[in-house]
PLY file of the C-alpha trace (Angstrom):
ply
format ascii 1.0
element vertex 313
property float x
property float y
property float z
element edge 312
property int vertex1
property int vertex2
end_header
81.49 94.81 90.61
84.11 94.07 88.00
83.28 96.96 85.64
86.23 99.11 84.63
86.44 102.47 86.44
87.53 104.08 83.21
84.40 102.63 81.48
82.22 103.91 84.28
83.45 107.48 84.06
83.37 107.50 80.25
79.77 106.34 80.34
78.94 109.06 82.92
80.64 111.67 80.78
78.64 110.50 77.77
75.44 110.94 79.78
76.49 114.39 80.84
77.27 115.29 77.25
73.86 114.06 76.06
72.15 116.04 78.84
74.08 119.15 77.96
73.19 118.90 74.26
69.55 118.34 75.16
69.59 121.41 77.38
71.18 123.46 74.61
68.46 122.48 72.25
65.65 123.37 74.63
64.00 126.74 74.99
63.46 126.25 78.72
65.56 128.31 81.13
66.20 127.93 84.80
64.89 131.37 85.73
61.35 132.32 86.64
58.89 133.33 83.96
59.93 136.68 82.40
63.35 136.68 84.09
66.65 136.73 82.16
68.98 134.06 83.43
72.78 134.48 83.94
73.34 132.18 81.01
71.27 134.38 78.72
72.59 137.71 79.87
76.25 136.80 80.03
76.61 134.14 77.31
77.44 131.65 80.05
76.74 127.95 79.72
73.42 126.90 81.25
75.20 124.12 83.24
78.60 123.88 84.93
80.04 120.37 85.44
82.55 119.64 88.19
84.36 116.27 88.62
85.71 115.29 91.99
87.75 112.25 92.94
85.75 109.84 95.18
85.93 110.19 98.92
85.28 106.78 100.52
86.76 107.96 103.79
84.11 110.51 104.82
80.54 109.16 104.79
79.09 112.61 105.21
81.06 114.18 102.35
78.33 113.57 99.83
75.80 115.73 101.71
78.33 118.42 102.38
79.28 118.50 98.67
75.53 118.78 97.89
75.39 121.83 100.16
78.45 123.31 98.43
77.01 122.61 94.95
73.64 124.20 95.87
75.35 127.27 97.25
77.46 127.60 94.10
74.34 127.19 91.90
72.65 130.02 93.82
75.73 132.25 93.67
76.34 131.78 89.89
72.73 131.70 88.85
73.34 128.59 86.69
72.98 124.91 87.40
76.05 123.23 88.89
76.39 119.45 88.46
78.96 117.52 90.52
80.14 114.09 89.40
82.52 111.49 90.81
85.52 110.64 88.68
87.83 107.61 88.71
90.37 108.17 86.00
92.39 111.39 85.60
93.27 110.70 81.95
89.52 110.37 81.01
88.72 113.61 82.90
91.44 115.48 81.17
90.15 114.37 77.75
86.69 115.46 78.87
88.03 118.86 79.75
89.74 119.07 76.39
86.45 118.20 74.57
84.50 120.69 76.78
82.39 118.05 78.43
83.69 119.12 81.87
84.32 122.55 83.23
86.11 122.16 86.58
88.15 119.20 87.87
90.06 118.36 91.00
93.48 117.14 89.96
96.63 115.81 91.54
99.86 117.77 90.96
100.90 115.28 88.24
97.56 115.35 86.48
97.69 119.17 86.62
100.84 119.07 84.53
99.27 116.53 82.14
96.10 118.61 81.84
98.15 121.73 81.03
99.98 119.82 78.29
96.80 118.34 76.75
93.95 120.74 77.34
93.31 124.48 77.62
93.07 124.80 81.39
93.80 127.33 84.08
94.59 126.83 87.80
91.64 127.74 89.98
92.21 127.05 93.72
94.02 124.66 96.06
93.62 124.36 99.88
95.65 125.94 102.67
96.55 122.38 103.68
95.57 118.79 103.06
94.42 118.12 106.59
96.11 117.13 109.85
98.49 114.64 108.26
101.25 115.82 105.92
100.60 115.04 102.27
103.14 112.30 101.67
103.26 108.85 100.21
103.83 105.84 102.49
105.30 102.59 101.34
103.35 99.96 103.17
103.24 96.19 103.73
101.27 94.00 106.08
102.40 94.27 109.69
102.99 90.55 109.86
105.28 90.54 106.82
108.76 89.77 108.23
110.47 89.90 104.85
109.77 93.55 104.08
111.24 96.14 106.41
112.85 98.74 104.09
112.59 99.81 100.46
115.28 97.46 99.25
113.22 94.50 100.52
110.58 95.22 97.89
112.71 93.44 95.30
110.92 90.39 93.78
107.67 91.34 95.64
104.22 92.14 94.18
103.59 95.87 94.36
100.68 98.22 93.73
100.75 101.81 92.51
97.45 103.68 92.30
97.31 105.30 88.82
99.97 106.50 86.39
98.44 109.98 86.57
98.57 110.11 90.36
101.21 112.17 92.21
101.01 110.43 95.60
100.02 107.07 94.07
102.68 106.93 91.38
105.01 109.78 90.55
106.40 110.60 94.01
106.83 107.00 95.12
108.38 106.01 91.79
110.90 108.86 91.99
111.75 107.91 95.55
112.44 104.30 94.49
114.44 105.37 91.46
116.65 107.69 93.46
116.96 105.60 96.62
117.66 102.29 94.90
119.33 103.52 91.68
116.64 101.96 89.40
116.03 102.50 85.76
112.71 104.42 85.54
111.90 102.98 82.13
112.28 99.40 83.35
111.02 99.63 86.91
107.51 98.41 86.16
108.66 95.54 83.96
107.89 92.17 85.64
111.10 90.70 87.11
113.27 93.84 86.72
112.86 94.92 90.35
109.34 93.98 91.43
107.88 90.53 90.74
104.82 92.27 89.28
103.31 95.75 89.35
99.55 96.50 89.55
97.57 99.73 89.26
94.72 99.55 91.74
92.91 102.74 90.74
92.39 104.04 94.26
94.48 104.51 97.38
91.97 102.69 99.58
92.00 99.71 97.12
95.83 99.48 97.42
95.66 99.72 101.19
92.95 97.07 101.56
94.76 94.92 99.00
97.83 94.91 101.23
95.87 94.09 104.37
94.04 91.27 102.58
97.20 89.82 100.99
96.46 90.78 97.36
99.78 92.69 97.18
102.94 92.31 99.15
103.32 96.08 99.32
101.94 99.34 97.94
102.39 103.09 97.79
99.50 105.09 99.27
98.87 108.56 100.52
99.83 108.61 104.18
96.49 110.18 105.16
94.63 107.16 103.79
95.80 104.91 106.59
94.32 106.95 109.44
91.21 107.82 107.43
90.28 104.22 106.67
91.11 103.15 110.21
88.84 105.85 111.67
86.10 104.74 109.26
86.46 101.18 110.43
87.43 99.90 106.96
90.86 98.68 108.04
92.84 98.25 111.28
95.97 100.43 111.15
97.69 97.81 113.30
97.67 95.58 110.26
99.81 98.05 108.31
103.54 98.56 108.45
105.11 101.72 106.94
108.62 101.03 105.58
109.31 104.40 103.93
107.88 107.82 102.96
108.34 110.34 100.22
108.92 114.06 100.61
105.83 116.25 101.00
103.71 116.71 97.93
101.94 119.88 96.69
98.24 119.92 97.48
95.64 118.80 95.00
94.11 121.67 92.98
90.97 122.54 91.07
91.43 123.51 87.46
88.94 124.99 84.99
88.51 125.24 81.26
90.45 128.21 79.92
87.83 129.10 77.33
85.01 129.71 79.79
83.77 133.30 79.69
86.16 135.56 81.60
83.53 137.02 83.89
82.25 133.50 84.73
85.80 132.34 85.59
86.25 135.34 87.92
82.95 134.67 89.64
83.75 130.96 90.03
87.06 131.80 91.61
85.50 134.36 93.94
82.96 131.78 95.08
85.66 129.25 96.01
87.83 131.86 97.80
84.92 133.25 99.79
83.36 129.92 100.69
83.39 129.89 104.48
81.44 126.84 105.76
83.54 125.18 108.49
81.50 121.94 108.41
82.38 121.44 104.72
86.13 121.61 105.44
85.80 119.53 108.61
84.07 116.77 106.61
86.32 116.86 103.60
89.69 117.75 105.13
89.22 116.92 108.86
90.03 120.48 109.78
87.43 123.27 110.01
90.07 125.98 109.71
91.12 124.99 106.15
89.99 127.26 103.32
90.47 127.49 99.57
93.32 129.64 98.34
94.29 130.72 94.85
96.31 128.22 92.87
99.17 129.32 90.56
101.08 127.56 87.83
104.34 128.14 89.73
103.03 125.85 92.53
103.77 122.87 90.29
107.27 123.58 89.10
108.66 120.72 91.24
106.29 118.40 89.46
107.77 119.40 86.07
111.22 118.62 87.35
110.18 115.21 88.58
108.44 114.37 85.34
111.66 115.17 83.54
113.61 112.95 85.99
111.32 110.02 85.32
111.06 110.58 81.57
107.29 110.87 81.66
106.84 113.77 79.20
105.79 111.62 76.30
103.43 109.39 78.34
0 1
1 2
2 3
3 4
4 5
5 6
6 7
7 8
8 9
9 10
10 11
11 12
12 13
13 14
14 15
15 16
16 17
17 18
18 19
19 20
20 21
21 22
22 23
23 24
24 25
25 26
26 27
27 28
28 29
29 30
30 31
31 32
32 33
33 34
34 35
35 36
36 37
37 38
38 39
39 40
40 41
41 42
42 43
43 44
44 45
45 46
46 47
47 48
48 49
49 50
50 51
51 52
52 53
53 54
54 55
55 56
56 57
57 58
58 59
59 60
60 61
61 62
62 63
63 64
64 65
65 66
66 67
67 68
68 69
69 70
70 71
71 72
72 73
73 74
74 75
75 76
76 77
77 78
78 79
79 80
80 81
81 82
82 83
83 84
84 85
85 86
86 87
87 88
88 89
89 90
90 91
91 92
92 93
93 94
94 95
95 96
96 97
97 98
98 99
99 100
100 101
101 102
102 103
103 104
104 105
105 106
106 107
107 108
108 109
109 110
110 111
111 112
112 113
113 114
114 115
115 116
116 117
117 118
118 119
119 120
120 121
121 122
122 123
123 124
124 125
125 126
126 127
127 128
128 129
129 130
130 131
131 132
132 133
133 134
134 135
135 136
136 137
137 138
138 139
139 140
140 141
141 142
142 143
143 144
144 145
145 146
146 147
147 148
148 149
149 150
150 151
151 152
152 153
153 154
154 155
155 156
156 157
157 158
158 159
159 160
160 161
161 162
162 163
163 164
164 165
165 166
166 167
167 168
168 169
169 170
170 171
171 172
172 173
173 174
174 175
175 176
176 177
177 178
178 179
179 180
180 181
181 182
182 183
183 184
184 185
185 186
186 187
187 188
188 189
189 190
190 191
191 192
192 193
193 194
194 195
195 196
196 197
197 198
198 199
199 200
200 201
201 202
202 203
203 204
204 205
205 206
206 207
207 208
208 209
209 210
210 211
211 212
212 213
213 214
214 215
215 216
216 217
217 218
218 219
219 220
220 221
221 222
222 223
223 224
224 225
225 226
226 227
227 228
228 229
229 230
230 231
231 232
232 233
233 234
234 235
235 236
236 237
237 238
238 239
239 240
240 241
241 242
242 243
243 244
244 245
245 246
246 247
247 248
248 249
249 250
250 251
251 252
252 253
253 254
254 255
255 256
256 257
257 258
258 259
259 260
260 261
261 262
262 263
263 264
264 265
265 266
266 267
267 268
268 269
269 270
270 271
271 272
272 273
273 274
274 275
275 276
276 277
277 278
278 279
279 280
280 281
281 282
282 283
283 284
284 285
285 286
286 287
287 288
288 289
289 290
290 291
291 292
292 293
293 294
294 295
295 296
296 297
297 298
298 299
299 300
300 301
301 302
302 303
303 304
304 305
305 306
306 307
307 308
308 309
309 310
310 311
311 312
């Protein structure tokens, strides 16, 4: 389909907003007859909305996320709705307008959310899986003209999303420092690259390189093995010509104006969630668990944003 991902998420959020308003206007509660629900007794919202980034790499992740959502619903005593997002900027605006409550963000979008909305860090993970969280600069294995970063000059190139850490900020910073490029001009056609595209997803960039849509791209290193194991690409078709430094893990954030006791209970649920199959499916490592996230975890991101002059964007 050719529909804009941003349009799809905005439409989804509009639906959620309408459903929430309808629920607020209804006298029906989720508890049994005669019972007082958590929302009634604690002045909590009747519904909690979480937005995840899509996971095309794990075909069983949807079911495992359903199990997680159902467990969270039971623990909190209010309905938990989980949606798939496609655009960080739209999600941040939805948090700002209180149409979302919890969102999984990249390190860069954490910084942007903090600047634009009233949010608090919630949890991150003890690791991002078996592979280090880095960005790989890739081209097709058969491309004889691209063997190092300098060879990217005058080539077509794909970033993922201007709000992505691994798909934009870290690889851009690497190129700027390694090749002495002007960060304000780097994406201009003809300055360094022939053209620059924003694919929207890591797997789209990766498949675009293997199919010849782009000469090269910047993708999370983990994506290569994940899509290979899923049979979507053949990793032998991919050549890595460079990598970034390790990147802080993605984190969940929540609206800062949720009731304090609800925020504490949400955090407790994440920190105590102990289902190995969930972490095996989503992170390829059953030993991974959620751990508390702190604002200080993202200081390096703030420094990088200053380096690239992204504060006003």
